[in-house]
N, C-alpha and C positions, 0 to 999 in steps of 0.2 A: 446122382441123376441128372442133372443139369448138363455135367461134361458129358454124359452118352446122348443127350438132346441135342449136342452141340455137332457130336460126329454124325447122327442123323441126317443133322442138315448141312456138312458138309457134303457126305456120301450125295444126297438128291443136287447140290449146288453144283458140284463136279461133274454128276452124270449128265445134269441139265445141258451145263456147258459144251459137252462133249458131245451130246446128241445135237444142240444147235448148231455147232460148229460143223456138223457132216447136214443136216439140213439148209444152213443159209450157202453153205458151199454147193449142193448140187442145185439149188434154186439158181444161184447167179450162174454157175456151169451152163443149165440147161438153156435160162433167156440169151448166154454168152451164144451158145452153138445154136440157137432158131435165129440171133439176128444175124449169125456170120455164116449161114448155109448159101452157096453157090448154087448157081444156076449151073444144072448137072448136064452131060453130054445126052446127044437124042437117044441113044441107044438105052440109057437109066429110064429117062423119063416115057419109055415104052412099056419100061417095068414098073410104071407108077409113082417113078421116085420125083420131089417134088426139089431137093436140094441135097447138096454133099458140101461134106469139108474133110480134108486132108488135114493131120497134124500130127506132129513128134513130142514124144515124153517117154521118161524111162528108158530111153535107148531103142525106142522101136515106133514105126510108122502106123497112123491110124487112120481107115476108110470109113467115115460117117455118112450115113446117107438116111434122109427122113422121105418116109412115101406121103404121096398127097392124103392118100386117106389110109390104103392098109396094105400089107403084102398078099400075094396069094395065096400062099399057104403061111399057118401060123408055125414060126419055130419052137422047137421042141423046149428050149429054153429060153423064157423072157423072163426079162429082169426088172422088177419094180423097184418105184422109189417111193417109198410110205413111210416104212416103218422110223424113219429119221424124223419126219413130222409128227407121229403118234409119239416116238419116246420124250420127244423133245415138248409136246405139250402133256404127257402123263409126267413127267417129271417136275415140269413147271407148277402144275396144279398140286403134285404133291407138296413140292415146297413152299406153295402158296400157303397151303393147308396149313401146316407142321410149323413155318415161320411166323407166319402173319396171322391165320386164323384161330391155331388155337393159342396163342398169345396176344390176341386184339388188343387188351389193353394196354399192355406195351408196346406193341410197334405200330400199332394202326390208331389207336386214340391220342388223340392230344388235344387236352383239356384246353388250350388257350385257341385252339382252331374251332372245336366243337366238343360240347359235353355229350358221350354216349357210353352206352354200356357194349362190354364186349359183343353181345348178341345183336344189339343195334347196327353196329360198323361191319359184321361180318354179313349180316341181312341184305345191307346197303351195297356193299360190297357186289354180293351174287346180283344185286337189283341192276346195277350200273352195268355190270360185265354182260349179262343176258341180254339186256333191252339194246346195249352199244352193237350186240351182234345182229340183233334181231332187224337194228335200223337199217345198218350195212346190209343185209340179206334182202330185204323189202327193194333198198334202192337199187339193189341190181337186178332185179327182175322188171325193170321201167324201162323207158328206150333212153333214157338220163345216162345210162351205162355207155350206150355206144357214141358219148361226146365225152373225150376223156378228159378235158380241161372242164368242164360244168360238173364233172362227176367227182373230180379232185377237188373242185372247189368247195363244191356240199360236203365232201365230207370231212376238209379243214373246217368249216363251219363247226359242223355235230363234236369234229374233234374238239374245238375250241371251248365247245358248252362242257363237253364232260371233263375237260383239264380243269375247267374251274369249279365244277360240280366235287370232281376229287379232291381239290386242293382245300375245297372250305367243308368237308366233312372229316377228311381224314389229315394225319399227319404229314409234312411233305413230301418226307420218304415214302410212305406208304400209298401216297397219292401217285406219283409218278409208279409204283411198281403196278398199281392198279391198272393204269391206263397202259401198261405194257402188256397185264393179263388180258384187258379186252382184246388188245390188238393180236397179241398172242391165238387166242379164241377163233378170233375172224382168220387168222391163217389156218390154223388146222382145222377148222371145219372144211373153209374151203378145199382141203386137201380130200378128208374124210367126206365128205357129202357132195362135193361138185366133181373135183379134176379124177379121184380113183375111180366113182360109178361110171364116168361115162368113158374111163377107158377099160372097164371091165366089159360095158356094154360092146365097146368097139371091136372089142376079141373075142366076143362070143358071135359077133357077128361075120367076123373074119374066118372063126374056127367052121362055124356052120354055111360058108359058102354065101353068103347074104351081101346084097349090095350094103355098103358101110353107110352109114347116117354121118355127117360130118359135124352135125350142131353139136352134140356133146364133147366133141373135141374143142371145138371154138368157144364152147363156155369154159372148158377146161383150163384153155391156153390165156383166158382172158382171167380166171380166177387166179392161175400163174404168175401172170404179170402184175397182178395187184398185188399179193404176195411179195415177188420182188420189190417191188416198190416201198413196202411197209419194213423190210428187213433192217435199212440203216435205222430208223426211228426207234425201233424194239430195241436191236442192240445197246443202243445209247438207255434206253429206261432199263435193260437187265445192269448196268454199271452204273446207274445213275446213284446208287445209295452211296458210293464213295465220293459224291462231289457234293457236298451239302449248300454250296455258293448257289447252287440251282435250284434245290428244292426249298431250301430255308430264305430264297428273295420274297420281298413284300409279294412282288408278282410274279410269284415261281408258276401260274398258269401260263402266263404270256411267254416266259421264258421256256418250257419245255415245248410250247408250240411253234417258238423260233426256230427250237434245234429240231422240232418233225421237220418244218419247211425247208430248212437248210440242207438236211439229209436227203429228203426226197430230190432235191434239186441238185445235190449231189448224183444221185443213184441216175437220175436222171442223165448225165454228163456219160456217164460209161454204157447204158442203154444207145444213146444215140452213136457212141463211137464204135460198138459192137457191128453198127450197120453200116459203118464206114462215113459216119458224120462226124467228124473231129468238131466241138465247139468249144475250145479252152475258155471263150468267156464263163462260161456257167462254172466252172472251177476258179476263175478268178473271181466271180460274183457272191459263189457260196462263200469263197474264204472270207472276203472284205466282211461281209455278214456276220460271219462267224466272229471276227475281230471288232467288228463294233459291241453285237451280242455283249461279247467278254468283258468288255469298257465297260459298258452300262449296266451290267452288272455287277463288276468290280468298284464301280466309280463311288468312293464316299466322300459327300461335302467336306468341305476346309469347317473344322468347327475350332473353336476360341482354345488356346492351348491350356491346359491345365494343370496346376501345381502338384507335383507328386509329394511335396515335403511331408504333407500330412498323411500320407499314405502308408503306413508301414509294413515288414515282411509279416510281422505276427498277424496282424489285420488279414492279408491276402493268404496266410496261411490257415487261418481260420474259417476263410469262405470256401477253400478249398478242400478242406476236411470236411465241410458241413457238407458240400454238394458236390463232391467227387469223389472222394476216396472209397466211397460206398462201392465204386467200380475199380478206381485206378489205384489198387494197391497192392501189395504183397500178399493180401488174404482178403480178398472183396468181399464183402457182407450184403450184395446184391442177388438174388436167386438167377438173376437174368444172365449173370457174367461171373461164372466160378474162376475164370482166368483173366486178370485185367486186359481189353481189348488192345490190340496192337502192341502189347508188352508196355504199355507205357502208365509208369507208378509216380503216385506223386506223395510219400512217404515222408521226406525232409526237403530240406531246402536245396540240396543238390539236385534230387529227384526234378523237382519243381523249376528250377532254373534250367536245367537239360531241356525240357519241354516247354521251356515257357512262350517260344513261338507260336508251336500248335495248339498251346492252353487260349492264348489271346486272338488266335484266328478262330478257334472252334465255340467258346465260350464268349467274345465279345463283337464279331464281327459276323460270321454266319449264323450265330447263334444257336447252332443245333445239339451245341454240349450243354449241361447234361442232357441225355440220351431223352428225348420227349418231355425234357425237364421235369423227370422224377422226382428230385430232389427240389423242386420249386426255388430255382434261382433266381435273384429278383433281378429288375433292372437297375437298381442302386449298386448290387454287388457286382454285375458285369461292369459297370463305370469304374469302380474301383480297380477292378481285375485290370482293365483299359487303360488307367494313369499308371500304374506301378510297374517300375523296369528294372532287372537285374543288376547289380551295382558291375 
């Protein structure tokens, strides 16, 4: 049954990634397109065209025009871009439910962070996610939204509060995913309740021959730009479970927010570049900030060397048998993992020595293994593992 559960998780994750690529790709494309439009010739202006663009791709030329408000007559076929967003949100929600909510005691609850029941963890997750979206929506309906820098600064402060909350209630891995789920919900609801309804209203007005109210379109563009800046932070959160040195850090909430700021700053470079304003200093400072963050997260203060003479392999093997082989063996006994994760098995000395660098990295440096410390490895045992070295 556990293997069947893994197949469902695989399908949902695969589908989610494919849909996410389509959604983020279209977001990048349309922001690029909007920023790259050029002033059209006079005859196009007379038809109500605000900007146009010529491009070449796939062996052909494309002429693209954007109307200031709308065309005189609705075309027979109008292509909508919404299901990429809807599918990403639906599959992401199902994956969150299937992997984290239905297995909350394993994936969300870390007793070393906070003692929670599975039900409490799920309830808090929903509370945080929905309240985060509600706060964003309230802010978008205030004059603050018209000042981009002020609005962004407020969002970053609020985001920092939520990052702290997530990392002080849930396991580090789950905390980053909850943050991603909250941002993903904001983005999806922007499409569902702001962008698409505004577009439907504009279409109805053009079809009825009425004057088009530009306000829904302006709001839709504003939310689309917000989504564009959210994309790079969200992508990191989607893949963060592969990088425990971030979510297992002592200050994991600050690490998360540092990455959010760096990736938003990076996205800003490309948005400016599409407007013809190349500012490579943005990329340089983003790269330097990332390098500094990597150094600070990876830095380990020097400690007095400890003799390894008293640490025998039999002692090390006993610790691994007690704490690791429930998952990492040829026949795992942990119900969550019917197959050894990443194919790493520690059944004998040869297995252990082959994977020793990874064992030390995950059990003594990032300390994200054992998974959520389900087998209760002690600090003393971690120190013993750190002292031993294969011959």
